[in-house]
MARBA-3410 file (N, C-alpha, C, O; in Angstrom, 1 decimal):
254
16.4,4.2,5.0,17.3,3.0,4.7,17.9,2.5,6.0,18.0,1.3,6.2 ~ 18.4,3.5,6.8,19.1,3.1,8.1,18.1,2.5,9.0,18.4,1.5,9.7 ~ 16.8,3.0,9.1,15.8,2.4,9.9,15.5,1.0,9.5,15.3,0.2,10.4 ~ 15.5,0.7,8.2,15.3,-0.6,7.8,16.3,-1.6,8.3,16.1,-2.7,8.7 ~ 17.6,-1.1,8.2,18.7,-2.0,8.6,18.7,-2.3,10.1,18.9,-3.4,10.5
18.3,-1.2,10.9,18.2,-1.4,12.3,17.1,-2.4,12.6,17.2,-3.3,13.5 ~ 16.0,-2.3,11.9,14.8,-3.2,12.1,15.2,-4.6,11.8,14.9,-5.5,12.6 ~ 16.0,-4.8,10.7,16.4,-6.2,10.3,17.3,-6.7,11.4,17.3,-7.9,11.7 ~ 18.2,-5.9,11.9,19.2,-6.4,12.9,18.5,-6.8,14.2,18.9,-7.8,14.8 ~ 17.4,-6.1,14.6,16.7,-6.4,15.8,16.0,-7.8,15.6,15.7,-8.5,16.6
15.7,-8.1,14.4,15.0,-9.4,14.1,16.0,-10.5,13.7,15.6,-11.4,12.9 ~ 17.2,-10.4,14.2,18.2,-11.4,13.9,18.5,-11.6,12.5,18.8,-12.7,12.0 ~ 18.4,-10.5,11.7,18.7,-10.5,10.2,17.8,-11.5,9.5,18.2,-12.0,8.4 ~ 16.6,-11.8,10.0,15.7,-12.7,9.3,14.9,-11.9,8.2,13.8,-11.5,8.5 ~ 15.6,-11.6,7.1,14.9,-10.9,6.1,15.3,-11.5,4.7,16.3,-12.2,4.6
14.5,-11.2,3.7,14.7,-11.7,2.4,14.7,-10.5,1.4,13.7,-9.8,1.3 ~ 15.8,-10.2,0.7,15.9,-9.1,-0.2,15.2,-9.6,-1.6,15.8,-10.4,-2.3 ~ 14.1,-9.0,-1.8,13.3,-9.4,-3.0,13.8,-8.6,-4.2,13.6,-7.4,-4.3 ~ 14.4,-9.3,-5.2,14.9,-8.7,-6.4,14.2,-9.2,-7.6,13.4,-10.2,-7.5 ~ 14.3,-8.5,-8.8,13.7,-9.0,-10.0,14.1,-10.3,-10.4,13.4,-11.1,-10.9
15.4,-10.6,-10.1,16.0,-11.9,-10.4,15.7,-13.0,-9.4,16.0,-14.2,-9.6 ~ 15.0,-12.7,-8.3,14.7,-13.7,-7.3,13.7,-14.7,-7.8,12.9,-14.4,-8.7 ~ 13.7,-15.9,-7.2,12.8,-16.9,-7.6,12.1,-17.4,-6.3,12.6,-17.2,-5.2 ~ 10.9,-18.0,-6.5,10.2,-18.6,-5.3,11.1,-19.6,-4.5,10.9,-19.6,-3.3 ~ 11.9,-20.3,-5.2,12.8,-21.2,-4.5,13.7,-20.5,-3.5,14.0,-21.1,-2.5
14.2,-19.3,-3.9,15.1,-18.6,-3.0,14.3,-18.2,-1.7,14.9,-18.3,-0.6 ~ 13.1,-17.8,-1.8,12.3,-17.4,-0.7,12.0,-18.7,0.2,12.1,-18.6,1.4 ~ 11.7,-19.8,-0.4,11.4,-21.0,0.3,12.6,-21.5,1.0,12.5,-22.0,2.2 ~ 13.8,-21.3,0.4,15.0,-21.7,1.1,15.3,-20.9,2.4,15.7,-21.4,3.4 ~ 15.0,-19.6,2.3,15.1,-18.7,3.4,14.2,-19.1,4.5,14.5,-19.1,5.7
12.9,-19.5,4.2,11.9,-19.9,5.2,12.4,-21.2,5.8,12.2,-21.4,7.0 ~ 13.0,-22.1,5.0,13.5,-23.4,5.6,14.6,-23.1,6.6,14.7,-23.8,7.6 ~ 15.5,-22.2,6.3,16.6,-21.8,7.2,16.1,-21.3,8.5,16.6,-21.6,9.6 ~ 15.0,-20.5,8.4,14.4,-19.9,9.7,13.8,-21.1,10.5,13.9,-21.0,11.7 ~ 13.2,-22.0,9.8,12.6,-23.2,10.5,13.6,-23.9,11.3,13.4,-24.4,12.4
14.8,-24.1,10.7,15.9,-24.8,11.4,16.4,-24.0,12.6,16.7,-24.6,13.6 ~ 16.5,-22.7,12.4,16.9,-21.8,13.5,15.9,-21.9,14.7,16.3,-21.8,15.8 ~ 14.7,-22.2,14.4,13.6,-22.3,15.4,13.5,-23.7,16.0,12.6,-23.9,16.8 ~ 14.4,-24.6,15.6,14.3,-26.0,16.0,13.0,-26.6,15.9,12.5,-27.4,16.7 ~ 12.3,-26.3,14.8,11.0,-26.9,14.5,9.8,-26.3,15.3,8.7,-26.7,15.1
10.1,-25.3,16.2,9.0,-24.7,16.9,8.1,-23.8,16.0,8.6,-23.3,15.0 ~ 6.8,-23.7,16.3,5.9,-23.0,15.4,4.9,-22.3,16.2,4.7,-22.5,17.4 ~ 4.2,-21.4,15.5,3.1,-20.6,16.2,1.8,-21.4,16.0,1.4,-21.7,14.8 ~ 1.1,-21.7,17.0,-0.2,-22.4,17.0,-1.3,-21.3,16.6,-1.6,-20.5,17.4 ~ -1.8,-21.4,15.4,-2.8,-20.4,14.9,-4.0,-20.4,15.7,-4.7,-19.4,15.9
-4.4,-21.6,16.3,-5.6,-21.6,17.1,-5.4,-20.8,18.4,-6.3,-20.1,18.8 ~ -4.2,-20.9,18.9,-3.9,-20.1,20.2,-3.8,-18.6,19.9,-4.1,-17.8,20.7 ~ -3.3,-18.3,18.6,-3.1,-16.9,18.3,-4.4,-16.2,17.7,-4.4,-15.0,17.5 ~ -5.4,-17.0,17.4,-6.5,-16.4,16.7,-7.2,-15.3,17.4,-7.7,-14.3,16.8 ~ -7.3,-15.4,18.8,-7.9,-14.3,19.5,-7.2,-13.0,19.4,-7.8,-11.9,19.3
-5.8,-13.1,19.3,-5.0,-11.9,19.2,-5.3,-11.2,17.9,-5.5,-10.0,17.8 ~ -5.4,-12.0,16.8,-5.6,-11.4,15.5,-7.0,-10.8,15.4,-7.3,-9.8,14.7 ~ -8.0,-11.5,16.1,-9.3,-11.0,16.1,-9.4,-9.6,16.7,-10.1,-8.7,16.3 ~ -8.7,-9.5,17.8,-8.6,-8.2,18.5,-8.1,-7.1,17.6,-8.5,-6.0,17.6 ~ -7.0,-7.4,16.8,-6.4,-6.4,15.9,-7.3,-6.0,14.8,-7.1,-4.9,14.3
-8.3,-6.8,14.4,-9.2,-6.5,13.3,-10.5,-6.0,13.8,-11.5,-6.0,13.1 ~ -10.6,-5.7,15.1,-11.9,-5.3,15.7,-12.3,-3.9,15.2,-11.5,-3.2,14.5 ~ -13.5,-3.5,15.5,-14.1,-2.2,15.0,-13.1,-1.0,15.3,-12.8,-0.7,16.4 ~ -12.6,-0.4,14.2,-11.7,0.7,14.3,-12.4,2.0,14.7,-11.7,3.0,14.9 ~ -13.7,2.0,14.9,-14.4,3.2,15.3,-14.2,3.5,16.8,-14.5,4.6,17.2
-13.7,2.5,17.6,-13.6,2.7,19.0,-12.6,3.9,19.3,-11.6,4.0,18.7 ~ -13.0,4.7,20.3,-12.1,5.8,20.7,-10.7,5.4,21.1,-10.6,4.4,21.8 ~ -9.7,6.1,20.6,-8.4,5.8,20.9,-7.6,4.8,20.0,-6.4,4.7,20.2 ~ -8.3,4.2,19.1,-7.7,3.2,18.2,-6.9,4.0,17.1,-7.5,4.9,16.5 ~ -5.7,3.7,16.9,-4.8,4.5,16.0,-5.3,4.2,14.5,-5.5,3.0,14.2
-5.3,5.2,13.7,-5.7,5.1,12.3,-4.4,5.4,11.5,-3.8,6.4,11.6 ~ -4.0,4.4,10.7,-2.8,4.5,9.9,-3.2,4.9,8.5,-3.9,4.2,7.8 ~ -2.7,6.0,8.1,-2.9,6.6,6.7,-1.6,6.7,6.0,-0.6,7.1,6.6 ~ -1.6,6.4,4.7,-0.4,6.6,3.8,-0.8,7.5,2.7,-1.8,7.2,1.9 ~ -0.1,8.6,2.5,-0.4,9.6,1.4,0.6,9.3,0.3,1.8,9.3,0.5
0.1,9.0,-0.9,1.0,8.7,-2.1,0.5,9.5,-3.3,-0.5,10.1,-3.4 ~ 1.4,9.5,-4.3,1.2,10.2,-5.5,2.5,10.8,-6.1,3.5,10.7,-5.4 ~ 2.4,11.3,-7.3,3.6,11.8,-7.9,4.0,13.3,-7.5,5.2,13.7,-7.6 ~ 3.0,14.1,-7.1,3.2,15.5,-6.7,3.5,15.6,-5.2,2.6,15.5,-4.4 ~ 4.8,15.9,-4.9,5.2,16.0,-3.5,4.5,17.2,-2.8,4.2,17.2,-1.6
4.3,18.3,-3.6,3.7,19.5,-3.0,2.2,19.2,-2.6,1.8,19.6,-1.5 ~ 1.5,18.6,-3.4,0.1,18.2,-3.1,0.0,17.3,-1.9,-0.8,17.4,-1.0 ~ 1.0,16.3,-1.9,1.0,15.4,-0.7,1.3,16.1,0.6,0.6,15.8,1.6 ~ 2.2,17.0,0.6,2.6,17.7,1.8,1.4,18.6,2.3,1.1,18.7,3.5 ~ 0.7,19.2,1.3,-0.4,20.1,1.6,-1.5,19.3,2.3,-2.0,19.8,3.3
-1.9,18.2,1.7,-3.1,17.5,2.3,-2.7,16.8,3.6,-3.5,16.7,4.5 ~ -1.4,16.4,3.8,-0.9,15.8,5.0,-1.0,16.8,6.1,-1.5,16.5,7.2 ~ -0.6,18.1,5.9,-0.6,19.1,6.9,-2.0,19.5,7.3,-2.3,19.6,8.5 ~ -2.9,19.5,6.3,-4.3,19.8,6.6,-5.0,18.7,7.5,-5.7,19.0,8.4 ~ -4.7,17.5,7.1,-5.3,16.4,7.9,-4.8,16.4,9.3,-5.6,16.3,10.3
-3.5,16.6,9.5,-2.9,16.5,10.9,-3.4,17.7,11.7,-3.7,17.6,12.9 ~ -3.4,18.9,11.1,-3.8,20.1,11.8,-5.3,20.1,12.3,-5.6,20.3,13.4 ~ -6.2,19.7,11.3,-7.6,19.7,11.7,-8.0,18.5,12.6,-8.9,18.7,13.4 ~ -7.5,17.4,12.3,-7.8,16.2,13.1,-7.2,16.3,14.5,-7.8,15.8,15.5 ~ -6.1,17.0,14.7,-5.5,17.1,16.0,-6.3,17.9,16.9,-6.3,17.7,18.1
-7.1,18.9,16.4,-7.9,19.7,17.2,-9.3,19.1,17.5,-9.9,19.4,18.6 ~ -9.8,18.2,16.6,-11.2,17.8,16.8,-11.3,16.3,17.0,-12.4,15.9,17.5 ~ -10.3,15.5,16.8,-10.5,14.1,16.9,-9.9,13.5,18.2,-8.8,13.9,18.6 ~ -10.6,12.5,18.7,-10.0,11.8,19.8,-9.1,10.6,19.4,-8.4,10.0,20.2 ~ -9.2,10.3,18.1,-8.4,9.2,17.5,-7.0,9.6,17.2,-6.7,10.7,16.7
-6.0,8.8,17.6,-4.6,9.0,17.2,-4.5,8.6,15.7,-4.9,7.6,15.3 ~ -3.8,9.5,15.0,-3.6,9.3,13.6,-2.1,9.2,13.3,-1.3,10.1,13.6 ~ -1.7,8.1,12.6,-0.4,8.0,12.1,-0.4,8.2,10.6,-1.1,7.5,9.8 ~ 0.3,9.2,10.1,0.3,9.6,8.7,1.7,9.5,8.1,2.6,10.1,8.6 ~ 1.9,8.7,7.0,3.2,8.5,6.4,3.1,9.0,4.9,2.1,8.6,4.2
4.0,9.7,4.5,4.1,10.1,3.0,5.0,9.2,2.3,6.2,9.0,2.6 ~ 4.5,8.5,1.3,5.3,7.6,0.5,5.9,8.4,-0.7,5.1,9.1,-1.4 ~ 7.2,8.3,-0.9,7.8,9.1,-2.0,7.3,8.6,-3.3,6.9,7.4,-3.4 ~ 7.4,9.4,-4.4,7.0,9.0,-5.7,7.8,7.8,-6.2,9.0,7.8,-6.2 ~ 7.1,6.7,-6.5,7.8,5.5,-6.9,8.5,5.5,-8.2,9.5,4.8,-8.4
8.0,6.4,-9.1,8.6,6.4,-10.4,10.0,7.0,-10.4,10.8,7.0,-11.4 ~ 10.4,7.7,-9.3,11.7,8.3,-9.1,12.7,7.4,-8.5,13.9,7.7,-8.3 ~ 12.3,6.2,-8.2,13.2,5.2,-7.4,13.6,4.0,-8.2,12.9,3.6,-9.2 ~ 14.7,3.4,-7.8,15.1,2.2,-8.4,14.3,1.1,-7.9,13.6,1.3,-6.9 ~ 14.4,-0.1,-8.4,13.6,-1.3,-8.0,13.9,-1.6,-6.5,13.1,-1.9,-5.7
15.2,-1.5,-6.2,15.6,-1.8,-4.8,15.1,-0.8,-3.8,14.7,-1.1,-2.7 ~ 15.2,0.5,-4.2,14.7,1.6,-3.4,13.2,1.5,-3.2,12.7,1.8,-2.1 ~ 12.5,1.0,-4.2,11.0,0.9,-4.1,10.7,-0.1,-3.1,9.8,0.1,-2.2 ~ 11.4,-1.3,-3.1,11.1,-2.3,-2.1,11.4,-1.8,-0.7,10.7,-2.1,0.3 ~ 12.5,-1.1,-0.5,12.9,-0.6,0.8,11.9,0.4,1.3,11.4,0.3,2.5
11.4,1.3,0.5,10.5,2.3,0.9,9.1,1.7,1.2,8.5,2.1,2.2 ~ 8.6,0.8,0.4,7.3,0.2,0.6,7.3,-0.6,1.9,6.3,-0.5,2.7 ~ 8.3,-1.4,2.1,8.4,-2.2,3.3,8.6,-1.3,4.5,7.9,-1.6,5.6 ~ 9.4,-0.3,4.4,9.6,0.6,5.5,8.2,1.3,5.9,7.9,1.5,7.0 ~ 7.5,1.8,4.8,6.2,2.4,5.0,5.2,1.5,5.7,4.6,1.9,6.7
5.1,0.3,5.3,4.2,-0.7,5.9,4.6,-1.0,7.3,3.7,-1.1,8.2 ~ 5.9,-1.0,7.6,6.4,-1.3,9.0,6.1,-0.2,9.9,5.9,-0.4,11.1 ~ 6.2,1.1,9.4,5.9,2.2,10.2,4.4,2.3,10.6,4.1,2.9,11.6 ~ 3.6,1.6,9.8,2.1,1.7,10.1,1.6,0.4,10.7,0.6,-0.2,10.3 ~ 2.4,-0.1,11.7,2.0,-1.3,12.4,0.6,-1.2,13.1,0.3,-0.2,13.7
-0.3,-2.2,13.0,-0.1,-3.5,12.3,-0.3,-3.5,10.8,-0.1,-4.5,10.2 ~ -0.7,-2.3,10.2,-0.9,-2.2,8.8,-1.5,-0.9,8.4,-2.0,-0.2,9.3 ~ -1.6,-0.7,7.1,-2.2,0.6,6.6,-3.7,0.4,6.5,-4.2,-0.6,5.8 ~ -4.4,1.3,7.1,-5.9,1.2,7.0,-6.4,1.8,5.7,-7.3,1.3,5.0 ~ -5.8,3.0,5.3,-6.2,3.7,4.1,-5.0,4.3,3.4,-4.2,5.0,4.0
-4.9,4.0,2.1,-3.9,4.8,1.2,-4.7,5.9,0.6,-5.8,5.7,0.0 ~ -4.2,7.1,0.6,-4.8,8.3,0.0,-3.9,8.6,-1.2,-2.8,9.2,-1.1 ~ -4.4,8.3,-2.4,-3.7,8.6,-3.7,-4.1,10.0,-4.2,-5.2,10.1,-4.6 ~ -3.2,10.9,-4.2,-3.5,12.3,-4.6,-3.3,12.5,-6.0,-2.2,12.2,-6.6 ~ -4.3,13.1,-6.7,-4.2,13.4,-8.1,-4.8,14.8,-8.3,-5.6,15.2,-7.5
-4.3,15.6,-9.3,-4.9,16.9,-9.5,-6.2,16.9,-10.2,-6.6,15.9,-10.8 ~ -7.0,18.0,-10.0,-8.3,18.1,-10.7,-8.0,18.7,-12.1,-8.4,19.8,-12.5 ~ -7.4,17.8,-12.9,-7.1,18.2,-14.3,-6.7,16.9,-15.0,-6.5,15.8,-14.4 ~ -6.6,16.9,-16.3,-6.2,15.7,-17.0,-4.9,15.2,-16.5,-4.0,15.9,-16.3 ~ -4.8,13.9,-16.3,-3.6,13.3,-15.8,-2.4,13.5,-16.7,-2.6,13.2,-17.9
-1.3,13.9,-16.2,-0.1,14.0,-17.0,0.6,12.6,-17.0,0.2,11.7,-16.3 ~ 1.7,12.5,-17.7,2.4,11.3,-17.9,3.0,10.8,-16.5,3.0,9.6,-16.2 ~ 3.4,11.7,-15.7,3.9,11.4,-14.3,2.8,10.8,-13.5,3.0,9.8,-12.8 ~ 1.7,11.4,-13.5,0.5,10.9,-12.7,0.2,9.5,-13.1,0.0,8.6,-12.3 ~ 0.0,9.3,-14.4,-0.4,8.0,-14.9,0.7,6.9,-14.6,0.4,5.8,-14.2
2.0,7.3,-14.8,3.1,6.4,-14.5,3.1,6.0,-13.0,3.3,4.8,-12.7 ~ 2.8,7.0,-12.1,2.9,6.7,-10.7,1.7,5.8,-10.3,1.9,4.9,-9.5 ~ 0.5,6.0,-10.9,-0.6,5.2,-10.6,-0.4,3.7,-11.0,-0.8,2.8,-10.3 ~ 0.2,3.6,-12.2,0.5,2.2,-12.7,1.5,1.6,-11.9,1.5,0.3,-11.6 ~ 2.5,2.3,-11.4,3.6,1.7,-10.5,3.0,1.3,-9.2,3.4,0.2,-8.7
2.1,2.1,-8.6,1.5,1.7,-7.3,0.7,0.4,-7.5,0.8,-0.5,-6.6 ~ 0.0,0.3,-8.6,-0.8,-0.9,-8.9,0.1,-2.1,-9.1,-0.2,-3.2,-8.6 ~ 1.2,-1.9,-9.7,2.2,-3.0,-10.0,2.8,-3.5,-8.7,2.9,-4.7,-8.5 ~ 3.2,-2.5,-7.8,3.9,-2.9,-6.6,2.9,-3.5,-5.6,3.2,-4.6,-5.0 ~ 1.8,-2.9,-5.3,0.9,-3.4,-4.3,-0.2,-4.4,-4.8,-0.9,-5.0,-4.0
-0.3,-4.5,-6.1,-1.2,-5.4,-6.8,-2.7,-5.0,-6.5,-2.9,-3.9,-5.9 ~ -3.6,-5.7,-7.0,-5.0,-5.4,-6.9,-5.5,-5.5,-5.4,-6.6,-5.0,-5.0 ~ -4.6,-6.1,-4.5,-5.0,-6.2,-3.1,-5.1,-4.8,-2.5,-5.8,-4.7,-1.4 ~ -4.5,-3.8,-3.1,-4.6,-2.4,-2.5,-6.0,-1.8,-2.7,-6.3,-0.8,-2.0 ~ -6.7,-2.3,-3.7,-8.0,-1.7,-4.1,-9.0,-1.4,-2.9,-9.7,-0.4,-2.9
-9.1,-2.4,-2.0,-10.1,-2.2,-0.9,-9.6,-1.3,0.2,-10.3,-1.0,1.1 ~ -8.3,-0.8,0.0,-7.7,0.0,1.1,-7.3,1.4,0.5,-6.7,2.2,1.2 ~ -7.7,1.7,-0.7,-7.2,3.0,-1.3,-8.4,3.9,-1.7,-9.5,3.4,-2.1 ~ -8.2,5.2,-1.5,-9.1,6.2,-1.9,-8.4,7.3,-2.8,-7.3,7.7,-2.4 ~ -9.0,7.6,-3.9,-8.4,8.6,-4.8,-8.8,10.0,-4.3,-10.0,10.2,-4.2
-7.9,10.8,-4.0,-8.2,12.2,-3.5,-7.9,13.2,-4.6,-6.7,13.4,-4.9 ~ -8.9,13.8,-5.2,-8.8,14.8,-6.2,-8.6,16.2,-5.7,-9.6,16.7,-5.1 ~ -7.5,16.8,-5.8,-7.2,18.1,-5.2,-7.7,19.2,-6.2,-7.3,19.2,-7.4 ~ -8.5,20.1,-5.7,-9.0,21.2,-6.5,-8.3,22.5,-6.2,-8.0,22.8,-5.0 ~ -8.1,23.3,-7.2,-7.5,24.7,-7.0,-8.5,25.7,-6.8,-8.1,26.8,-6.4
-9.8,25.4,-7.0,-10.8,26.4,-6.8,-12.0,25.8,-6.0,-12.0,24.6,-5.8 ~ -13.0,26.6,-5.7,-14.1,26.1,-4.9,-15.1,25.3,-5.8,-15.9,24.5,-5.4 ~ -14.9,25.5,-7.1,-15.8,24.8,-8.1,-15.4,23.4,-8.2,-14.3,23.0,-8.5 ~ -16.4,22.5,-8.0,-16.1,21.0,-8.1,-16.4,20.6,-9.6,-17.4,20.9,-10.2 ~ -15.4,19.9,-10.1,-15.5,19.5,-11.5,-16.7,18.5,-11.6,-16.7,17.5,-10.8
-17.6,18.8,-12.5,-18.8,17.9,-12.6,-18.5,16.5,-13.1,-19.0,15.5,-12.7 ~ -17.5,16.5,-14.0,-17.2,15.3,-14.7,-15.7,15.2,-15.0,-15.2,16.0,-15.6 ~ -15.1,14.1,-14.5,-13.7,13.9,-14.8,-13.6,13.3,-16.2,-14.5,12.6,-16.6 ~ -12.5,13.5,-16.8,-12.4,13.0,-18.2,-12.4,11.4,-18.1,-12.1,10.8,-17.1 ~ -12.6,10.8,-19.3,-12.8,9.4,-19.3,-11.6,8.6,-18.9,-11.7,7.6,-18.2
-10.4,9.1,-19.3,-9.1,8.4,-18.9,-8.9,8.4,-17.4,-8.5,7.4,-16.8 ~ -9.2,9.6,-16.7,-9.1,9.7,-15.3,-10.0,8.8,-14.6,-9.7,8.1,-13.6 ~ -11.3,8.8,-15.1,-12.3,7.9,-14.5,-11.9,6.4,-14.6,-12.1,5.6,-13.7 ~ -11.2,6.1,-15.7,-10.8,4.7,-15.9,-9.7,4.3,-14.9,-9.7,3.2,-14.4 ~ -8.8,5.2,-14.7,-7.7,5.0,-13.7,-8.3,4.8,-12.3,-7.9,3.9,-11.5
-9.3,5.7,-12.0,-9.9,5.6,-10.6,-10.6,4.3,-10.5,-10.5,3.6,-9.4 ~ -11.3,3.8,-11.5,-12.0,2.5,-11.4,-11.0,1.4,-11.3,-11.4,0.4,-10.6 ~ -9.8,1.5,-11.9,-8.9,0.4,-11.7,-8.4,0.2,-10.3,-7.8,-0.8,-10.0 ~ -8.6,1.3,-9.4,-8.3,1.2,-8.0,-9.5,0.9,-7.2,-9.4,1.1,-5.9 ~ -10.6,0.6,-7.7,-11.8,0.2,-6.9,-12.9,1.3,-7.0,-14.0,1.0,-6.5
-12.6,2.5,-7.5,-13.6,3.5,-7.7,-13.9,4.5,-6.6,-14.7,5.4,-6.7 ~ -13.2,4.3,-5.4,-13.4,5.3,-4.3,-12.7,6.6,-4.6,-11.5,6.6,-4.9 ~ -13.4,7.7,-4.5,-12.8,9.0,-4.7,-13.4,10.0,-3.8,-14.5,9.9,-3.3 ~ -12.7,11.1,-3.6,-13.1,12.2,-2.8,-12.5,13.5,-3.3,-11.3,13.6,-3.6 ~ -13.4,14.5,-3.6,-12.9,15.8,-4.0,-12.5,16.7,-2.8,-13.2,16.7,-1.8
-11.3,17.3,-2.9,-10.8,18.1,-1.8,-10.4,19.5,-2.3,-9.4,19.6,-3.1 ~ -11.1,20.5,-1.9,-10.8,21.9,-2.4,-10.3,22.8,-1.3,-10.1,22.3,-0.1 ~ -10.1,24.1,-1.6,-9.6,25.0,-0.6,-10.4,25.1,0.7,-9.9,25.3,1.8 ~ -11.7,25.0,0.6,-12.6,25.2,1.7,-13.2,23.8,2.2,-14.2,23.8,3.0 ~ -12.8,22.7,1.6,-13.3,21.4,2.0,-12.9,21.1,3.4,-11.7,21.3,3.8
-13.8,20.6,4.2,-13.5,20.3,5.6,-12.9,18.9,5.7,-13.4,17.9,5.0 ~ -11.8,18.8,6.4,-11.2,17.5,6.6,-12.1,16.5,7.2,-12.0,15.3,7.0 ~ -13.0,17.0,8.1,-14.0,16.2,8.7,-14.8,15.4,7.7,-15.2,14.2,8.0 ~ -15.1,16.0,6.6,-15.9,15.3,5.5,-15.1,14.1,5.0,-15.6,13.0,4.8 ~ -13.8,14.4,4.8,-12.9,13.3,4.3,-12.8,12.2,5.3,-12.8,11.0,4.9
-12.7,12.6,6.6,-12.6,11.6,7.6,-13.8,10.7,7.7,-13.8,9.5,8.1 ~ -15.0,11.3,7.5,-16.2,10.5,7.5,-16.2,9.5,6.4,-16.7,8.3,6.6 ~ -15.7,9.8,5.2,-15.6,8.9,4.1,-14.6,7.8,4.5,-14.8,6.6,4.1 ~ -13.5,8.1,5.1,-12.5,7.2,5.6,-13.1,6.2,6.6,-12.9,5.0,6.5 ~ -13.9,6.7,7.5,-14.5,5.9,8.6,-15.5,4.9,7.9,-15.6,3.8,8.3
-16.2,5.4,6.9,-17.2,4.5,6.2,-16.4,3.4,5.5,-16.9,2.3,5.5 ~ -15.3,3.8,4.9,-14.4,2.8,4.2,-13.9,1.7,5.2,-13.9,0.5,4.9 ~ -13.6,2.2,6.4,-13.1,1.2,7.5,-14.2,0.3,7.9,-13.9,-0.9,8.1 ~ -15.4,0.8,8.0,-16.6,-0.1,8.3,-16.8,-1.2,7.2,-17.0,-2.3,7.6 ~ -16.7,-0.8,6.0,-16.8,-1.7,4.9,-15.7,-2.8,4.9,-16.0,-3.9,4.6
-14.5,-2.4,5.3,-13.4,-3.3,5.4,-13.4,-4.1,6.7,-12.5,-4.9,6.9 ~ -14.3,-3.8,7.6,-14.4,-4.4,8.9,-13.0,-4.4,9.7,-12.6,-5.3,10.4 ~ -12.4,-3.2,9.6,-11.1,-3.0,10.3,-9.9,-3.7,9.8,-8.8,-3.6,10.4 ~ -10.0,-4.3,8.6,-8.9,-5.0,8.0,-7.9,-4.0,7.5,-8.2,-2.8,7.3 ~ -6.6,-4.4,7.4,-5.6,-3.5,6.9,-4.6,-4.1,6.0,-4.6,-5.3,5.8
-3.8,-3.3,5.3,-2.8,-3.8,4.3,-1.5,-3.8,5.1,-0.9,-2.7,5.4 ~ -1.0,-5.0,5.4,0.2,-5.2,6.2,1.4,-5.5,5.4,1.4,-5.7,4.1 ~ 2.6,-5.7,6.0,3.8,-6.1,5.3,3.6,-7.5,4.8,4.1,-7.9,3.7 ~ 2.8,-8.4,5.5,2.5,-9.7,5.0,1.7,-9.6,3.7,2.0,-10.4,2.8 ~ 0.8,-8.7,3.7,0.0,-8.6,2.4,0.9,-8.2,1.3,0.7,-8.7,0.2
1.8,-7.2,1.5,2.7,-6.8,0.5,3.6,-7.9,0.0,3.8,-8.1,-1.2 ~ 4.2,-8.7,0.9,5.0,-9.8,0.5,4.3,-10.9,-0.2,4.8,-11.5,-1.1 ~ 3.0,-11.1,0.2,2.2,-12.1,-0.5,2.0,-11.6,-2.0,2.0,-12.4,-2.9 ~ 1.7,-10.3,-2.1,1.5,-9.8,-3.5,2.8,-9.9,-4.3,2.7,-10.2,-5.5 ~ 4.0,-9.7,-3.7,5.2,-9.8,-4.4,5.5,-11.3,-4.8,6.0,-11.6,-5.9
5.1,-12.2,-3.9,5.3,-13.6,-4.1,4.4,-14.1,-5.3,4.8,-14.8,-6.2 ~ 3.2,-13.6,-5.4,2.3,-13.9,-6.5,2.9,-13.4,-7.8,2.8,-14.1,-8.8 ~ 3.5,-12.2,-7.8,4.1,-11.7,-9.0,5.2,-12.5,-9.4,5.4,-12.8,-10.6 ~ 6.0,-13.0,-8.5,7.2,-13.9,-8.9,6.7,-15.2,-9.5,7.3,-15.7,-10.4 ~ 5.6,-15.8,-8.9,5.1,-17.0,-9.4,4.6,-16.9,-10.8,4.7,-17.8,-11.6
3.9,-15.8,-11.0,3.3,-15.5,-12.3,4.4,-15.3,-13.4,4.3,-15.8,-14.5 ~ 5.5,-14.6,-12.9,6.6,-14.4,-13.8,7.3,-15.7,-14.2,7.7,-16.0,-15.3 ~ 7.5,-16.6,-13.1,8.1,-17.9,-13.4,7.3,-18.7,-14.3,7.8,-19.4,-15.2 ~ 6.0,-18.7,-14.1,5.1,-19.5,-15.0,5.1,-19.0,-16.4,5.1,-19.8,-17.4 ~ 5.2,-17.7,-16.6,5.3,-17.1,-17.9,6.6,-17.5,-18.6,6.6,-17.8,-19.8
7.7,-17.5,-17.8,9.0,-17.9,-18.4,9.0,-19.4,-18.8,9.6,-19.7,-19.8 ~ 8.3,-20.2,-18.0,8.2,-21.6,-18.3,7.5,-21.8,-19.6,7.9,-22.6,-20.5 ~ 6.4,-21.1,-19.8,5.6,-21.2,-21.0,6.4,-20.7,-22.2,6.3,-21.3,-23.3 ~ 7.1,-19.6,-22.0,7.9,-19.0,-23.1,9.0,-20.0,-23.5,9.3,-20.2,-24.7 ~ 9.6,-20.7,-22.5,10.7,-21.6,-22.8,10.1,-22.8,-23.5,10.7,-23.4,-24.4
8.9,-23.3,-23.1,8.3,-24.4,-23.7,7.9,-24.2,-25.2,8.2,-25.0,-26.0 ~ 7.4,-23.0,-25.5,7.1,-22.6,-26.8,8.4,-22.5,-27.7,8.4,-22.9,-28.8 ~ 9.4,-21.9,-27.1,10.7,-21.8,-27.8,11.3,-23.2,-28.1,11.8,-23.4,-29.2 ~ 11.2,-24.1,-27.2,11.7,-25.5,-27.4,10.9,-26.2,-28.5,11.5,-26.9,-29.3 ~ 9.6,-26.0,-28.4,8.7,-26.6,-29.4,9.1,-26.1,-30.8,9.1,-26.9,-31.8
9.3,-24.8,-31.0,9.6,-24.2,-32.3,11.0,-24.7,-32.8,11.1,-24.9,-34.0 ~ 11.9,-24.9,-31.9,13.2,-25.3,-32.3,13.3,-26.8,-32.8,14.1,-27.2,-33.6 ~ 12.3,-27.5,-32.3,12.3,-29.0,-32.6,11.5,-29.2,-33.9,11.5,-30.3,-34.4 ~ 10.8,-28.1,-34.4,10.1,-28.3,-35.7,11.0,-28.4,-36.9,10.5,-28.6,-38.0
END
């Protein structure tokens, strides 16, 4: 929370607190205020295009930082996989890895959710390459399902190309078939999954991550992506309220 406030202060308090009651007009007004503060100056996208092209270049190059976010409802499982990734990749990889653990969203208020997600994305500058969503090798309990639904709600379907479901196993035996409900949840996130057991090599997981990066051509999930997803959600909510009000007005006039 303190880090977020310091970050906002460094940026001359140019931030917008997105609440459930916020409307697109509130955000647009904030953008207009920033435009006035800049005296009409703007970023020429043509001049900046080379910079963004460089940021999205092939992430396979040696020394390029890989940003990972570990998420899920089970804090113990998240800590376990985080430690294994950092320990094994530190010894064998030339790539710098930034790993952030996202707290369970179902335990937070709406305001805390926004602070944590924005803080997480900002720590992974210029953006998150891969989200690792940890689930147990067992039927999903209510907390697991609620957490997966909350992540989908917050990050929207935009997260699907950047997320991998990591199924943690308690034994060396790999489950041949996940139950239908678990498979359905995995498919709702794009279908990428990886089994991780006691003797599974992190290098195998990293190979799958590298393949995922190639498919995404080095693209990442940034704070801009997150805010765009929230803006879309607000617009859909406003449209739904307009339709609801229109139907209500029509019924009252009958």
